[in-house]
C-alpha positions as CSV (number, residue, x, y, z in Angstrom):
1,M,114.5,99.5,142.0
2,P,112.5,102.7,142.6
3,R,112.8,105.4,140.0
4,P,114.1,108.8,141.2
5,L,111.6,111.5,141.6
6,A,111.4,114.3,139.1
7,P,111.1,117.8,140.4
8,G,107.6,118.3,141.8
9,Q,106.8,114.6,141.5
10,T,105.3,112.9,144.6
11,F,105.2,109.3,145.8
12,P,102.4,107.1,144.4
13,R,101.0,106.8,147.8
14,P,101.1,109.2,150.7
15,A,103.9,108.9,153.2
16,P,102.9,107.3,156.5
17,A,101.6,109.7,159.2
18,L,104.2,110.4,161.9
19,P,103.2,108.8,165.2
20,S,102.6,111.3,168.1
21,V,105.7,112.1,170.0
22,S,105.7,111.2,173.7
23,S,105.4,114.1,176.1
24,S,109.0,113.4,177.3
25,L,110.3,114.5,173.9
26,S,108.5,117.8,173.4
27,D,107.2,118.4,170.0
28,A,109.4,121.5,169.6
29,T,110.5,122.2,166.1
30,A,113.3,124.6,167.0
31,A,116.6,123.8,165.5
32,I,119.1,122.0,167.7
33,T,122.9,122.0,167.8
34,A,124.9,119.2,166.3
35,D,125.7,117.9,169.8
36,E,122.1,117.9,170.8
37,L,121.2,116.1,167.6
38,R,123.9,113.5,168.2
39,A,122.5,113.0,171.8
40,L,119.0,112.6,170.4
41,I,120.1,110.1,167.8
42,D,122.2,108.2,170.4
43,R,119.0,107.9,172.5
44,A,117.1,106.6,169.5
45,H,119.8,104.0,168.8
46,D,119.7,102.9,172.5
47,C,115.9,102.6,172.3
48,E,116.2,100.6,169.2
49,R,118.8,98.2,170.7
50,Q,116.3,97.7,173.6
51,S,113.5,96.8,171.2
52,R,111.6,100.0,172.1
53,R,111.1,100.8,168.4
54,D,108.1,103.1,168.8
55,E,110.1,105.3,171.0
56,A,113.2,105.1,168.7
57,R,111.0,106.1,165.7
58,A,109.6,109.1,167.7
59,L,113.2,110.2,168.6
60,Y,114.4,109.8,165.0
61,E,111.4,111.7,163.7
62,S,112.0,114.5,166.3
63,A,115.6,114.6,165.0
64,L,114.3,115.0,161.4
65,R,112.0,117.8,162.4
66,R,114.6,119.7,164.4
67,M,117.8,119.2,162.4
68,R,118.9,122.0,160.0
69,P,121.2,120.4,157.5
70,P,124.1,120.3,157.0
71,V,125.0,118.6,160.2
72,P,128.4,116.8,160.0
73,G,128.0,113.0,160.5
74,F,124.2,113.0,160.0
75,S,122.0,113.2,157.0
76,V,118.3,113.1,156.3
77,T,118.9,110.0,154.3
78,S,120.6,108.2,157.3
79,I,117.7,109.1,159.6
80,A,115.1,108.0,157.1
81,R,116.9,104.6,156.8
82,W,117.1,104.2,160.6
83,I,113.3,104.8,160.7
84,A,112.9,102.2,158.0
85,R,114.9,99.7,160.1
86,T,112.5,100.1,163.0
87,Y,109.5,99.5,160.7
88,L,111.2,96.4,159.2
89,A,111.8,95.0,162.7
90,D,108.0,95.6,163.4
91,A,107.1,93.8,160.1
92,M,105.6,97.1,158.8
93,F,106.9,96.6,155.3
94,D,105.0,99.3,153.4
95,E,106.1,101.9,155.9
96,A,109.7,100.7,155.7
97,R,109.6,100.8,151.9
98,D,108.2,104.3,152.0
99,C,111.1,105.4,154.2
100,L,113.7,103.7,152.0
101,E,112.3,105.2,148.8
102,L,112.4,108.6,150.5
103,S,116.0,108.0,151.5
104,L,117.0,106.9,148.1
105,A,115.2,109.8,146.3
106,I,116.8,112.4,148.6
107,A,120.3,110.8,148.2
108,E,120.0,110.7,144.4
109,Q,118.7,114.2,144.1
110,T,121.5,115.6,146.4
111,G,124.3,113.6,144.8
112,D,124.9,111.6,148.0
113,V,126.6,108.6,146.6
114,A,127.1,106.8,149.9
115,G,123.5,107.5,150.9
116,T,122.3,106.1,147.6
117,G,124.2,102.9,148.1
118,H,123.0,102.5,151.7
119,S,119.4,103.1,150.6
120,I,119.3,100.4,147.9
């Protein structure tokens, strides 16, 4: 089981680079409303169900860049786990592990008990 990060500690290896976001997504970093975030994540889930995992990842990552917590029903830990799931489905195990370790570290540091359980 990964150890929690101490304040100021970084992962042993760099996090994977984010793939470029398709032009249909717009690389805007402006905060979005909870309803817009929900729609973006619903689109990502739909893409994932259709095995369009690259597009799903790009949508999840766009949601991470644009969300301003707290957003009821969504957390950074959840989105990181969803990204990990797409990497697992693509047999990209190192990237999936990085996302799960990130999700677990954030959950533990923020006291998110459910997020911790889901990340393990």
